[in-house]
FILOKE-601210 format. One line per 4 residues: number of its first residue (from 1); their letters; for each residue x, y, z of C-alpha. Coordinates in steps of 0.1 Angstrom, whole numbers. Layout:
<atoms>
NUM> A> X,Y,Z; ...
</atoms>
This chain:
<atoms>
1> XXXX> -145,-8,34; -176,12,42; -208,10,21; -245,20,23
5> XXXX> -261,-4,42; -201,128,284; -182,134,312; -173,171,304
9> XXXX> -140,170,323; -127,143,299; -101,133,324; -104,98,312
13> XXXX> -91,109,278; -58,120,291; -28,96,286; 9,95,284
17> XXXX> 10,94,246; 21,124,227; 2,138,197; 13,123,164
21> XXXX> 9,147,134; 4,129,101; 9,147,67; -22,142,47
25> XXXX> -17,143,9; -51,145,-7; -49,133,-43; -82,145,-58
29> XXXX> -76,129,-91; -107,119,-109; -133,146,-114; -153,141,-146
33> XXXX> -177,169,-138; -175,202,-120; -196,186,-92; -171,159,-86
37> XXXX> -143,185,-84; -150,193,-47; -137,226,-33; -107,232,-10
41> XXXX> -132,243,16; -150,209,15; -116,192,18; -108,213,48
45> XXXX> -140,203,66; -129,166,62; -95,174,78; -113,192,106
49> XXXX> -135,161,113; -105,138,113; -87,160,138; -117,161,161
53> XXXX> -126,124,159; -90,113,164; -85,136,194; -119,128,210
57> XXXX> -129,165,208; -159,159,185; -190,178,197; -212,147,197
61> XXXX> -189,128,221; -214,136,249; -238,112,232; -217,82,242
65> XXXX> -238,62,267; -227,60,303; -218,23,298; -191,31,273
69> XXXX> -178,64,286; -150,48,306; -134,33,275; -135,63,252
73> XXXX> -102,65,234; -84,97,225; -61,85,197; -39,117,200
77> XXXX> -34,119,163; -37,150,142; -37,155,104; -25,183,82
81> XXXX> -25,190,45; 11,184,33; 32,216,31; 60,201,12
85> XXXX> 64,174,-14; 87,143,-10; 114,164,-29; 110,193,-6
89> XXXX> 89,216,-28; 61,238,-15; 26,222,-20; -10,228,-9
93> XXXX> -13,191,-4; -41,189,-30; -36,176,-66; -65,177,-91
97> XXXX> -68,156,-123; -95,154,-149; -108,121,-161; -132,107,-186
101> XXXX> -142,77,-164; -177,78,-149; -167,56,-120; -136,38,-106
105> XXXX> -147,9,-85; -124,-7,-60; -97,-21,-82; -71,6,-72
109> XXXX> -67,20,-107; -74,54,-93; -40,50,-76; -22,43,-109
113> XXXX> -11,71,-133; -8,44,-160; -46,39,-156; -55,75,-155
117> XXXX> -53,80,-118; -24,94,-97; 5,75,-82; 9,78,-44
121> XXXX> 36,98,-27; 59,78,-5; 35,61,20; 63,59,46
125> XXXX> 61,97,48; 25,105,38; -11,93,42; -24,93,6
129> XXXX> -61,99,1; -78,98,-32; -113,113,-38; -133,101,-68
133> XXXX> -166,87,-79; -162,51,-67; -197,39,-76; -214,7,-67
137> XXXX> -227,21,-34; -192,21,-19; -185,51,4; -148,44,7
141> XXXX> -121,18,11; -86,16,26; -55,-6,26; -44,-22,58
145> XXXX> -8,-19,70; 16,-41,52; 1,-40,18; 17,-30,-15
149> XXXX> 35,4,-14; 21,13,-48; -15,12,-36; -12,23,1
153> XXXX> -38,48,13; -75,56,15; -101,62,-12; -132,82,-6
157> XXXX> -162,88,-28; -167,125,-35; -203,123,-22; -192,112,13
161> XXXX> -162,135,19; -163,163,44; -195,180,56; -204,206,30
165> XXXX> -207,208,-8; -214,174,-23; -215,156,11; -247,135,10
169> XXXX> -269,126,40; -269,103,60; -231,101,53; -224,139,54
173> XXXX> -205,143,86; -171,131,74; -172,98,92; -164,77,62
177> XXXX> -129,91,63; -127,84,100; -138,48,94; -114,42,66
181> XXXX> -84,58,83; -92,35,112; -87,6,88; -55,22,74
185> XXXX> -42,22,110; -50,-15,115; -86,-15,129; -110,-41,118
189> XXXX> -148,-38,116; -163,-40,151; -181,-72,142; -149,-88,129
193> XXXX> -164,-94,95; -180,-126,108; -211,-136,127; -200,-128,163
197> XXXX> -165,-123,150; -136,-106,167; -121,-72,159; -90,-81,180
201> XXXX> -98,-54,205; -107,-64,241; -129,-35,252; -154,-35,223
205> XXXX> -185,-58,228; -190,-87,204; -214,-78,176; -234,-104,158
209> XXXX> -230,-84,126; -228,-48,112; -254,-22,122; -269,4,98
213> XXXX> -289,35,103; -292,48,139; -299,18,162; -319,26,194
217> XXXX> -298,23,225; -294,-3,241; -290,-26,211; -282,-60,224
221> XXXX> -261,-85,205; -274,-120,198; -240,-134,206; -230,-152,238
225> XXXX> -240,-131,269; -261,-108,248; -238,-78,254; -250,-42,246
229> XXXX> -234,-34,212; -212,-3,208; -231,8,177; -217,43,180
233> XXXX> -182,31,173; -166,45,142; -158,10,129; -195,0,126
237> XXXX> -217,8,96; -241,32,112; -250,66,98; -225,94,103
241> XXXX> -247,111,129; -247,79,150; -210,71,152; -189,92,175
245> XXXX> -162,72,194; -131,50,193; -123,28,223; -91,27,243
249> XXXX> -83,-8,229; -87,6,194; -63,34,204; -37,9,215
253> XXXX> -40,-10,182; -36,22,162; -7,36,183; 11,3,180
257> XXXX> 12,8,142; 25,44,146; 51,39,173; 82,19,180
261> XXXX> 87,-8,153; 52,-3,139; 49,-4,101; 37,32,100
265> XXXX> 61,46,126; 82,64,100; 53,89,96; 63,105,129
269> XXXX> 95,118,113; 79,129,80; 87,165,70; 53,167,52
273> XXXX> 36,190,78; 66,214,79; 66,244,55; 96,247,33
277> XXXX> 123,269,48; 133,296,23; 169,293,34; 171,256,29
281> XXXX> 196,244,3; 198,207,2; 214,183,-23; 189,169,-48
285> XXXX> 175,134,-42; 166,107,-67; 197,109,-88; 195,81,-114
289> XXXX> 208,71,-148; 185,59,-176; 184,53,-214; 219,39,-212
293> XXXX> 234,29,-245; 269,20,-255; 279,57,-257; 252,78,-240
297> XXXX> 230,81,-209; 205,104,-193; 211,113,-157; 182,130,-138
301> XXXX> 173,140,-103; 144,155,-83; 140,192,-80; 154,206,-48
305> XXXX> 137,235,-28; 150,270,-34; 173,259,-63; 186,285,-87
309> XXXX> 205,259,-107; 225,227,-102; 261,217,-106; 263,183,-122
313> XXXX> 296,162,-124; 306,129,-139; 338,109,-144; 352,75,-152
317> XXXX> 351,53,-122; 389,50,-125; 395,87,-128; 402,112,-100
321> XXXX> 390,144,-119; 353,153,-123; 339,168,-154; 315,196,-143
325> XXXX> 286,216,-158; 259,240,-145; 223,236,-155; 188,249,-146
329> XXXX> 172,216,-157; 169,185,-136; 185,162,-161; 217,160,-183
333> XXXX> 222,140,-215; 257,125,-216; 272,116,-250; 305,103,-263
337> XXXX> 309,77,-236; 329,45,-239; 311,11,-242; 312,-13,-213
341> XXXX> 326,14,-190; 316,23,-154; 309,60,-147; 303,80,-115
345> XXXX> 278,109,-112; 268,134,-85; 249,167,-83; 246,197,-59
349> XXXX> 221,225,-56; 230,262,-60; 207,286,-41; 206,323,-36
353> XXXX> 220,318,0; 248,294,-11; 253,259,-23; 246,224,-9
357> XXXX> 270,195,-6; 270,170,-34; 246,141,-34; 257,106,-29
361> XXXX> 275,92,-60; 254,71,-84; 272,49,-109; 261,33,-141
365> XXXX> 278,11,-167; 274,17,-205; 262,-11,-227; 285,-35,-243
369> XXXX> 286,-37,-280; 264,-67,-280; 236,-81,-257; 218,-112,-265
373> XXXX> 186,-123,-248; 183,-161,-249; 151,-164,-229; 124,-149,-251
377> XXXX> 95,-153,-254; 89,-154,-217; 63,-127,-212; 39,-146,-189
381> XXXX> 41,-170,-160; 29,-198,-182; 58,-192,-206; 84,-186,-179
385> XXXX> 119,-196,-188; 137,-221,-166; 170,-208,-151; 196,-226,-130
389> XXXX> 200,-218,-93; 233,-202,-83; 242,-190,-118; 239,-154,-129
393> XXXX> 220,-150,-162; 215,-120,-184; 184,-108,-203; 169,-75,-214
397> XXXX> 136,-56,-214; 133,-48,-250; 100,-28,-251; 76,-9,-229
401> XXXX> 53,-39,-227; 80,-66,-222; 78,-87,-191; 105,-114,-184
405> XXXX> 94,-144,-163; 118,-170,-150; 112,-201,-130; 133,-222,-107
409> XXXX> 128,-246,-78; 140,-249,-42; 147,-282,-25; 138,-298,9
413> XXXX> 173,-291,22; 176,-257,4; 143,-241,12; 152,-204,16
417> XXXX> 152,-182,-16; 169,-150,-27; 166,-134,-61; 190,-105,-70
421> XXXX> 185,-82,-100; 216,-61,-108; 232,-39,-135; 200,-23,-144
425> XXXX> 200,1,-174; 166,16,-164; 141,16,-136; 132,-21,-134
429> XXXX> 112,-38,-107; 111,-74,-94; 84,-96,-80; 87,-132,-66
433> XXXX> 59,-158,-68; 57,-191,-50; 36,-214,-73; 8,-190,-82
437> XXXX> 10,-167,-51; 30,-135,-50; 53,-136,-20; 76,-106,-26
441> XXXX> 81,-73,-44; 111,-49,-48; 104,-15,-63; 133,7,-54
445> XXXX> 136,41,-71; 169,53,-86; 190,22,-78; 209,-2,-100
449> XXXX> 197,-33,-83; 166,-49,-67; 166,-79,-43; 139,-101,-27
453> XXXX> 147,-126,1; 121,-152,11; 130,-173,41; 102,-199,44
457> XXXX> 95,-230,63; 73,-247,37; 82,-276,14; 96,-275,-21
461> XXXX> 78,-253,-47; 83,-237,-81; 93,-201,-78; 88,-174,-105
465> XXXX> 107,-142,-108; 91,-114,-129; 112,-85,-142; 95,-55,-157
469> XXXX> 101,-18,-164; 84,8,-141; 60,29,-161; 72,11,-193
473> XXXX> 109,17,-188; 131,-4,-211; 164,-5,-229; 168,-27,-260
477> XXXX> 206,-24,-260; 216,-34,-225; 211,-66,-205; 204,-68,-168
481> XXXX> 217,-96,-146; 195,-120,-125; 207,-145,-99; 184,-170,-81
485> XXXX> 198,-185,-50; 186,-211,-24; 200,-219,10; 195,-243,39
489> XXXX> 199,-215,64; 180,-182,64; 194,-154,42; 205,-124,64
493> XXXX> 193,-89,60; 223,-70,45; 227,-33,36; 191,-24,44
497> XXXX> 175,-48,19; 140,-60,27; 138,-95,42; 106,-115,38
501> XXXX> 96,-143,62; 69,-168,58; 39,-156,79; 32,-174,111
505> XXXX> -1,-193,112; -29,-171,124; -53,-188,148; -90,-184,141
509> XXXX> -85,-161,111; -101,-166,77; -85,-145,49; -96,-141,13
513> XXXX> -74,-121,-11; -71,-103,-34; -104,-86,-29; -118,-74,-53
517> XXXX> -107,-99,-79; -114,-110,-114; -96,-144,-114; -79,-166,-88
521> XXXX> -82,-160,-51; -62,-172,-22; -79,-185,10; -62,-189,44
525> XXXX> -85,-212,64; -82,-221,102; -90,-258,107; -85,-255,144
529> XXXX> -88,-288,164; -111,-305,140; -87,-308,110; -117,-307,86
533> XXXX> -138,-279,71; -160,-268,43; -157,-239,19; -190,-225,5
537> XXXX> -197,-195,-17; -231,-178,-19; -244,-149,-40; -262,-121,-22
541> XXXX> -296,-138,-26; -283,-168,-6; -279,-191,-36; -251,-217,-31
545> XXXX> -226,-211,-60; -197,-234,-48; -189,-259,-21; -158,-280,-13
549> XXXX> -149,-302,17; -114,-298,30; -90,-317,53; -60,-301,70
553> XXXX> -33,-307,96; -47,-285,124; -29,-254,113; -38,-225,90
557> XXXX> -41,-239,55; -36,-219,23; -54,-228,-9; -63,-213,-43
561> XXXX> -96,-211,-59; -104,-201,-95; -135,-178,-97; -129,-164,-132
565> XXXX> -163,-179,-144; -183,-161,-117; -203,-131,-128; -195,-97,-114
569> XXXX> -210,-89,-81; -207,-94,-43; -205,-129,-28; -202,-144,6
573> XXXX> -173,-169,12; -179,-191,42; -155,-215,59; -171,-239,85
577> XXXX> -149,-261,108; -167,-278,137; -188,-253,155; -170,-223,141
581> XXXX> -182,-203,110; -161,-177,93; -175,-154,66; -159,-128,43
585> XXXX> -174,-107,16; -158,-110,-19; -162,-85,-48; -158,-101,-82
589> XXX> -150,-77,-110; -154,-82,-147; -123,-91,-167
</atoms>
């Protein structure tokens, strides 16, 4: 998060890496006034800045002091406004949406259509960037790799985007986006968010804390050895005009995310930067059945590029002959179906130049004549219904606000957990909680099942499975099936499902999440060799608000802390163990 507070030959910038081109989907979603509705031209200046900063071609690179010139990093990444949508339609890459909200804060609601924002495009294929009035002095914030798919991306305040229009000095050179995209690509603040902390990069000097304004060079750190600080690095907090470099170590960290098995490597194969071919005729994607009753269903799919119309077919699973119809719509209502019967569906695209092949077959089962839910009311974790392990149960989502919570336990000998959600009549999603901490989520689109596997090395616990409808999806007539399983050996990754492993302990790393929060937080504290520590929480005036002594077993320890009684504002959470002090900022939001 960012808040207010050369050698002309450039031979040292050359490397073996190839340019990576990232499709940049700008979701400008929250303009309340015409001033907040920034222009396409202002957006383009922001893209230009990113392309220069991530290729080390920015005009102020020559201001890098001689001391740091040998470690300047050319990230070799370029950005484009998306030319095609996830469904293959032509786009400008810019979406605009009016709002009545005066500011959004950092609670990610701007990323949720259900809250008046805009849902992200597939983050495996697009970098999602929202521009809005964040408020609270926040210039921008980003989600690190590995976070929830539904909130992945970067948020920028409209006053600190690009270099023209509403861009406001001293943050009017587009460097807020450079800083936040750095976080999105796994970079930490250069001071490591702690006094003399580590940013996990070897060629950046240790900073005692963040720098603001335009520090006079050389600016020496108060940390061990008093190194000269790299205040001109994009991951500091200096003014835009005074930050103009990444390091080669930062490049390695970012490229590691974008290449090989990195969590953002799929962006390299995204079609987002490629204009739609007018001769393309592909089968539609996203084929799915919904609103399934005993005798009817709605089957829909995503629009395909260059489509004139579509050929839709369905049949009994046991039949060999398809029933066919042509439509210009992207959905079909089926009636006169038989209860408790499995049907197959498929669809193809008809274009001026010809027709595509059929999509993969998607099946659904009509409702039985009766479906009883024996587990209500279980709409919260506190009222979760107890279910047996190893036995499939059935229940239903009966309204747009219905949530089904179930609880079960693992054992010392059967520690590994798998939860399977099948026979879905609508787009239902699944989350898994271990005690009061969420440890897994499955949000597949257009499938008849969800599954979460959690192979863990911890002792016994109570697990909670939450089933809910995406965007209020429900079906009062049809039950879904849920199966909780435990095993002494790790569940294997089968048919492409996601497998979740317990995180390895992180040495010398202090984590506080979620952040921002309005209720309970989870802290991961490194006891190190001392086995003891102390958690303290201060407000921004330095007043001690909370203190607790802890004892551990010389590994990273996870604990929860209820801060629901704290007033809204910024706090400092500190963990002290021996001679080591770790600090994280925490934003507390009103309930």
